[in-house]
C-alpha positions in Angstrom: 34.8 19.5 8.9 36.0 16.8 6.6 34.5 15.9 3.4 35.1 15.2 -0.5 33.2 17.2 -2.9 32.9 17.3 -6.6 31.0 19.5 -9.1 30.5 19.6 -12.5 27.9 21.4 -15.1 27.3 20.4 -18.9 25.7 21.8 -21.9 24.2 18.6 -23.2 22.7 19.0 -26.6 21.1 22.3 -25.8 22.3 25.5 -27.6 23.5 26.8 -24.2 23.9 26.0 -20.6 21.6 27.7 -18.5 22.7 25.9 -15.4 24.9 27.4 -12.4 26.4 25.7 -9.5 28.7 26.7 -6.6 30.0 25.6 -3.3 31.5 27.5 -0.5 32.9 26.6 2.8 34.3 28.3 6.0 35.8 26.4 8.8 32.6 25.4 10.3 29.9 25.7 7.5 29.3 24.4 3.9 27.2 25.8 1.4 26.1 23.9 -2.1 23.9 25.8 -4.7 22.5 24.4 -7.9 20.2 26.7 -10.2 18.6 25.8 -13.6 17.8 29.0 -15.2 14.8 29.6 -18.0 14.6 32.5 -20.4 15.8 33.5 -23.7 19.0 35.4 -24.9 21.0 35.1 -21.6 18.4 35.5 -19.4 18.0 31.9 -18.1 21.7 32.4 -17.3 21.4 35.6 -15.8 18.6 34.4 -13.4 20.7 31.2 -12.4 23.8 33.4 -11.9 21.9 35.9 -9.8 20.8 33.1 -7.6 24.0 31.2 -7.1 26.2 34.4 -6.8 23.9 35.9 -4.4 23.7 33.0 -2.0 27.5 32.8 -2.3 28.2 36.2 -1.5 26.0 36.1 1.4 27.6 33.0 2.9 31.0 34.7 2.5 29.9 37.7 4.5 27.9 35.7 7.1 29.8 32.5 7.7 32.2 34.0 10.2 33.0 31.1 10.6 29.5 29.8 11.4 26.1 30.9 10.2 23.8 32.2 13.0 20.7 30.3 11.8 21.1 28.3 8.5 17.3 28.0 7.8 17.2 31.9 8.2 20.1 32.2 5.9 18.4 30.0 3.4 15.2 31.8 3.5 16.7 35.1 3.3 19.0 34.1 0.3 16.4 32.6 -1.8 13.8 35.5 -1.3 16.5 38.0 -2.1 17.3 36.1 -5.2 13.9 35.9 -6.3 13.5 39.8 -5.7 16.8 40.7 -7.5 15.7 38.5 -10.7 12.2 40.1 -10.8 13.9 43.5 -10.4 16.4 42.7 -13.2 13.6 41.7 -15.4 11.6 44.8 -14.8 14.4 47.1 -15.1 15.3 45.8 -18.7 11.5 45.4 -19.3 11.8 41.8 -20.4 8.8 40.1 -21.8 10.3 36.6 -21.3 10.8 37.0 -17.5 14.1 35.3 -16.2 13.5 32.5 -13.9 15.4 29.7 -12.3 14.9 26.7 -10.2 17.0 26.4 -7.1 18.3 23.8 -4.7 20.7 24.9 -1.8 22.0 23.1 1.2 24.0 24.2 4.3 26.0 21.7 6.4 27.1 22.9 9.9 27.7 21.0 13.2 27.1 17.6 11.2 23.7 18.8 10.2 22.3 19.5 7.0 19.6 22.2 6.1 18.2 22.6 2.6 15.5 24.5 0.7 14.5 24.2 -2.9 11.9 25.8 -5.5 11.3 23.9 -8.6 12.5 20.6 -9.9 16.4 20.6 -9.0 16.6 18.1 -6.3 18.7 16.8 -3.4 19.2 13.4 -2.3 20.7 11.9 0.9 22.1 8.5 0.4 23.0 6.3 3.4 23.6 2.6 3.9 22.7 1.6 0.4 19.5 3.5 -0.2 18.0 7.1 -0.5 17.4 8.3 2.9 15.7 11.5 1.9 15.0 13.4 -1.4 13.2 16.6 -2.3 9.7 16.5 -3.9 9.6 18.5 -7.1 7.3 21.4 -7.5 6.0 20.1 -10.8 2.8 18.9 -12.5 3.9 15.4 -12.8 4.7 15.2 -9.1 1.2 16.5 -8.2 -0.3 13.6 -10.7 2.0 11.3 -8.7 0.7 12.4 -5.5 -2.9 11.9 -6.5 -2.2 8.3 -7.8 -2.8 9.2 -11.5 0.5 8.1 -12.7 3.5 6.3 -11.3 7.3 7.2 -11.4 7.7 5.4 -14.8 4.9 7.3 -16.4 6.3 10.5 -15.0 9.7 10.1 -16.7 8.0 10.2 -20.2 5.1 12.4 -19.5 5.1 15.2 -21.8 4.3 17.6 -18.9 7.4 16.5 -17.0 9.2 19.8 -17.4 6.4 21.9 -16.0 7.1 23.6 -12.8 4.9 25.7 -10.7 7.5 27.3 -8.3 10.7 29.0 -9.4 12.7 32.1 -8.6 11.9 35.2 -10.7 8.5 35.7 -12.6 5.4 37.0 -11.6 4.5 34.6 -8.9 5.8 34.4 -5.3 7.7 31.1 -5.1 6.8 28.2 -3.1 10.1 27.2 -1.1 10.1 24.1 0.8 12.6 23.6 3.8 14.0 20.5 5.0 14.1 19.4 8.6 17.4 19.5 10.6 19.1 16.2 9.1 22.1 15.0 11.1 24.7 13.4 8.8 26.6 10.2 9.5 30.1 9.4 8.4 30.0 8.1 4.7 26.7 9.7 3.9 26.5 11.3 0.4 24.7 14.5 -0.5 23.8 14.8 -4.1 22.4 18.2 -5.6 21.4 18.1 -9.4 19.2 19.5 -12.1 16.7 17.8 -13.9 18.9 17.3 -16.8 20.9 14.8 -14.5 18.2 13.1 -12.6 15.6 12.8 -15.5 17.4 10.3 -17.7 18.9 8.4 -14.9 16.0 8.1 -12.4 16.3 7.3 -8.6 17.7 3.6 -9.2 20.8 4.7 -11.3 21.6 7.6 -9.1 21.7 5.4 -6.1 23.6 2.7 -7.9 26.3 5.3 -9.4 26.8 7.0 -6.1 26.2 4.9 -3.1 29.7 3.2 -3.3 33.1 4.8 -3.9 34.5 8.4 -3.8 32.4 11.2 -5.4 35.6 12.4 -7.2 35.4 9.0 -9.2 31.8 8.3 -9.4 30.1 11.4 -10.5 31.7 11.8 -13.8 30.8 8.3 -15.2 27.2 8.8 -13.9 27.1 12.2 -15.8 28.4 10.3 -18.7 25.6 7.9 -18.5 23.0 10.5 -18.2 24.2 12.2 -21.4 24.1 8.9 -23.2 20.5 8.3 -22.0 19.4 11.7 -22.7 20.2 11.3 -26.4 19.7 14.0 -28.9 17.8 16.1 -26.8 19.9 15.9 -23.7 19.3 18.7 -21.3 21.8 20.8 -19.6 23.0 18.8 -16.7 24.5 19.8 -13.4 25.7 17.9 -10.3 27.4 18.8 -6.8 28.0 15.7 -4.7 29.6 15.5 -1.3 30.7 12.5 0.8 30.6 13.6 4.4 33.5 12.3 6.3 33.1 14.1 9.6 32.7 11.9 12.5 33.4 11.8 16.2 35.6 8.7 15.6 39.3 8.7 14.8 39.7 7.7 11.4 42.6 8.3 8.8 41.8 11.3 6.4 40.2 10.0 3.0 42.5 10.7 -0.1 41.7 14.3 -1.7 39.3 15.1 1.1 38.9 18.8 2.4 39.6 19.5 6.0 38.7 22.8 7.4 40.5 22.4 10.7 43.2 25.0 9.9 41.1 27.3 7.8 41.3 30.9 9.3 38.1 32.0 11.2 37.7 34.9 8.7 38.3 33.0 5.4 36.0 31.3 3.0 36.6 29.2 0.0 34.4 29.6 -3.1 34.3 27.3 -6.2 32.0 28.8 -8.9 32.6 29.3 -12.7 32.7 32.7 -14.0 29.7 33.9 -15.9 30.3 34.1 -19.7 33.0 31.2 -19.6 33.8 29.5 -22.8 32.3 26.4 -21.2 28.9 28.0 -21.2 29.0 29.7 -24.6 25.7 29.2 -26.8 26.0 27.3 -29.9 25.6 29.6 -33.1 25.3 32.5 -31.0 28.3 34.5 -30.2 28.2 37.2 -27.6 30.9 39.9 -27.6 33.1 40.6 -24.6 31.4 43.8 -24.1 28.1 42.4 -23.8 29.1 39.8 -21.5 31.0 42.4 -19.4 28.0 44.7 -19.3 25.7 41.7 -18.3 28.2 40.8 -15.3 27.9 44.4 -14.2 24.1 44.4 -14.2 24.1 41.0 -12.3 26.2 42.6 -9.8 24.0 45.7 -9.5 20.9 43.6 -9.2 22.6 41.5 -6.4 23.9 44.7 -4.5 20.3 46.2 -4.3 19.1 43.3 -2.1 22.3 42.5 0.0 23.1 45.8 1.4 
């Protein structure tokens, strides 16, 4: 495989950053995960961390170097993450149940497979247009589907943040799965939270990512999303990859990743540690002991559902 990838998560103007993101790759497979947590006093962060970490841990075990069945991997991973989040909430008797959206994508054999719950999105950009995008599990998306409002109305609708599917909480999540989507050389995949796509809309996302290297285009696009988000700017997180694998002989792109020489039993993972300074809450400090205890609780919750 050969690709160029960039990921970043920002706090925006919120008190804390409840988004979590990660990507992992073996010689023959790539995983990307974006989660947007919901819940007070670290619990949104916990839900998102459980989701991202559980999928990453599972990939590290199962991609040897290929996944046997990418759709089955995604199904088991998201279902296990949901159960682990619910178990965490019940064990700690939380009245505000931790929850998170999730969009996760696997690329293997030049084919993309993805699944999502909630309103974190995946886009496939090709030949100057949006080839595919996920459909939000939200109230306003249902209103759009019924013809009650259009995309412009949805962008400012007071219920635009109300979703009907997520991981965690008392309701079994509705998870949508993609079709097998063959990738072409130069395709761009973008996974992002609503703090990114909300202020920008599809037109600006397409304009910002369709040309150039994602290592150069994502950061200014996130700057633009923050400016448009204004004083109420939400957490915003993005993973974008330019797919460079092809059956043609082409010179390698600068700063691209090639997995050709990666050992069969090795995976690489890029994920920010839970409790890092970048995700600290404004005006609410947590001790190192509390962070360490929470990390242990997250690990225990994950282990119950990955044995």
